[in-house]
N, C-alpha and C positions, 0 to 999 in steps of 0.2 A: 611764514605767512606775511603778506603785506596787505594793508588795509585800503590803500587808495591807488587805483591803477595809474594815476597821473603823478605819483609822488617822486618818480625818478626822471621825468622828462617833460619839458614844455611842449605845447602843441607846435608842430612843424607843418607849414603849408605844404600840401601834397603836390608839389611841382616836380616834374621829372628831373632827376639829377643830370648834370652835365655829363656828356659821354665820357666814360672811363672814370668818373668820380665815384668810387665805391664808399667813400666816407659819409655820404649823405643818404640817410635812410628816412624817408618821410614817415611820420607818425600821424595817422588819420583817425580822428574820433568819429566813430560810426554808430548808428543805431538801426537795427533791423527788426526790433520788436513789433512795430506796427504791421509790417508786411507779413510777419510770421503768423499772424492771427488767421490768415486764410490758407495756411499750409495743410494739405490733405494728409491722411495717415500714411498710406503707402505712396510716398512721394516719388520714388525712383521711376525711371522710364518704364512705361507700360504697367505701372503699379507693381513692379517687381518686388516680391516678398523679401528675398534674402538680401538684395542690394539695399533696400530700405533699412533693414535691421543692421546691416553692416555699417552704413553711414551714421545711423543713430548711435551705434556703439562707439564709433570713432569720435563723434561729437561728445559722447559721455566722458571720454578720457581726457578731452582737451582742457577743461578749466583747471583741474588740479595738475595736469601735466605742464601747462604753461606756467603755473606758479612755481613748480619744481624747477623748470628751466631758468626762471628769473632768479630764484634763490641760488642755484648752482653757479650761474655766471656772476651774479652780484657779489658772491663770496670772494671773488678774485678781482673785482673791479679796481681796487686800490693798488694792485700789483701790476696793472697794465700801464706801461710808460708811454707807449705810442699815442699821440693825441688823436689821430684819426680813429684808431681802434677804440679809444675811450669814448669818442662821440658815437661810434657804432654801438657800443655796449649800452649807452643811454637810450638810443633809439630802439635797440633790441628789446630792452625792458619795457619801453612804452608800447611797442607793437604787441608784444606777447601778453602784456596785461590786458590790453583791449581785446585781444583774441579770446582770452579766458572769460572776460565779461560777456561778450556777445554769444559765445558758445554756451554759457550758463543760461542765458535768456532762451537760446534755441532749445536747450535741454529741458527747460521748464515747459516749453510748448510741446515738445515731443512727449514728455511725461503726461501732459493733458490728453494726448492722442493715444496713450496706452503703452508707450515704450518704457522700458526699464532704465531710463537714462540716469535717474537719481541713484539707483543701485549701482550702476557702473561708476558714477562719480565716487561713491563711497569706497568701492573696490579699488579704484585708482588712488584715492587719497591714502588708504591704508597701505597699499603696496609701495607707494613712493615714500611714505613716512618710514616704513621698515627699511627700505633701501638707504635712506639717509642715516638711519641709526647704525647700520652694520657696515657701510662702505665709507671710505675716506672722501673728503671733499673733492679731491682730484679725480677719483673714480666716478663720483656723481657728475662732475663736469664732463668727463669722457662719455658718460651715459647720455648727457644732454646733447653733446655733439653728434652722437650716433643717432639719437631719436630725431634730431634736426635733419639728418640726412634722409630718414624715412619720410618726414613731412615734406621736405624739398622734392623728393622723388614723386610723391603723390601730387604735389602742387604742380610740378612741371607736366605731369600727365594730364591734369585738368586743363592747364593752359594751352597745351599743344594738340589735344585730341578732341575733336568734335564728338566722337563716339563716347568718350569719357563724360563729357558734359551732358550728353543725351542720357547716359546711364544714370547720372545723378538725378535727373528728372526735373521736378517742380522748380520754377524760377525762384520761388521764395528761399529755398535752401541753396540753390545754385549761386545766388547772389552772395550769400554768406561765404561760400566756399571759394568763389572767384576772388573776393577781397582777401580772404585768408591765404589763398594760394599765391597771389601776387606778393604779399608781404613776407611769406615764408621764403619765397625765391629771392626777395630783396636782401634778407638778412641771413641767408643760408650758411654763410661762412663765419658768422660772428663767434658763436660758441667754439667752433673748431679753432679759430685764430687765437682766442683767449687760452684755450687748452694748450696750444703750441707755445704761446708767449710765456706761460708760467712753467714751462718745462715738462709738459706731459710727454710720455714716451710713445713711440710708434707701437711697441709691443702691447702696452696697455690699451691704446686706442683700438687696435685691431681685435684684441681679446674681448674687450667690452662689447664691440659690435657683434661678435659671434653670440655672446650671451643675450644681448638685446634682441637679435633676430629671432631667437628661439622663444624668448619669453613674451615679446610684444606680439608676434604673429600668433603664438599659441593662445595668449590671453584674449586677443581679439576674436579668434575663432570660437573659443569657448563661450564668451559673452554673447556673440552673435547667435550661436546655436541656442543658447538659453532664451534669447529674445524671440527667435523663430518658434521655438517649442511652446512658448506661452501665448502666441498669437492665434486667435481663433481662425483666422483666415488660412492658416497653415493646413487645417483639417478639411477645408472645402475641396471637393474633388478636383484633382489635377493641378492645384496651385503650387504645391511644393515641387512636383515633378517638372512643371514648366520652368520654375525658378532655377532648379538645378541645371536644366539644359542651357539656360542663358549664361550660367557661370562659365561655360566652356568658351564663350566668346566675349566675356567681360573684359573691357579694355584695361582694367586695373590688374588683371591677372595674366600678363603676357610675358614672353621671354625678354622683351625690351625693358619692361619695368624691373624684372628680377636682375637683369644685367646691370642696370643703373644702381640698384640697391647694393649689389655685390661689389661694385667698383670701389666702394669705401674701403675695402680690405686690401686694395692694391698698395704696395709699399710706395710711399711718397705721394699718396693721394692728397688732393686739395679740392674743396667744393667748387672752386672757380676754374678747375680744369675743363669743366663743361661750361662753355660761355653761353649765357642766356641774356646777354645785353639787349639784343634786338627783340627777343620775346617780351622782356620787361617793358621796353619802350612801347611796344604794340599794346600791351594790356593796360599800362598806365593811361594811355590815350583813350582806349576803349572804355575804361571804367571811370576815369577822372579827368579826361580832357574836356574841351569846350562843350562837347555833346555827350559827356561821359554818362553811362547808364546808372552809375551809383552816386552821382553828385547829390541827388536828393536825399541820400541816406547819411550824408556827412554832417556832423555837428561843427559849425564854425566856431573858432575861438572867440571869447568875449572881447 
């Protein structure tokens, strides 16, 4: 565990990196708590029941998941000799710490609305603690790299698909996820590169991803189903049936998304095989440029 989300990195002004400079990853101090006060309960597009619970569950796993990522990567920080990668690791820790903090605030608000996010947090905390007890540090690092590919895939879907953003729904939660998606895309290769730099094998990397695919998707499905079952709106005539029908066209459950996820298991895969430079430049400008939509959520350094 770490006590201070800023203990590993100083504030970095969120200016777009020079083209091709992957060593600069901005760390942006954000606060969404005020805007989340107006978040409606069924925030997903058209008040969709299942999608609202799916993203509430996803937010529930983030705070302790991000802390796990930080611990897994920081364990090997001193073994990284490349100065660019060392800077990326420091920024990775800073970004992930802030993601955890803001998702914990979001989870508090979702809990007020009746979601079981605090229970999901406890479930994630216990599962990750067990994983750290029984698996080696290198396997935990491989798990982090695999889960980072999951988040990077979801992030790219959010940033590229207007339908995906519409499915998320309410602007209050979309703002959090746009910021999170941008930064996940910015640091998507850091854990992977640390794993490779400290001698992690291809065989272990690919085996761990197979394990993570089953456990993560299975765990998310179970926790989402529990949330839906506990929601009174589920039992209003037609709500659940309509929500199930929407799942068939949900932009997060497409062949393209699945293909992106499975690309991780290709021999020789690297996260930067899929170039998102232009996408990141576009969203840095949209969110944090001169007229950036999230500039007012940013806490400037003292």
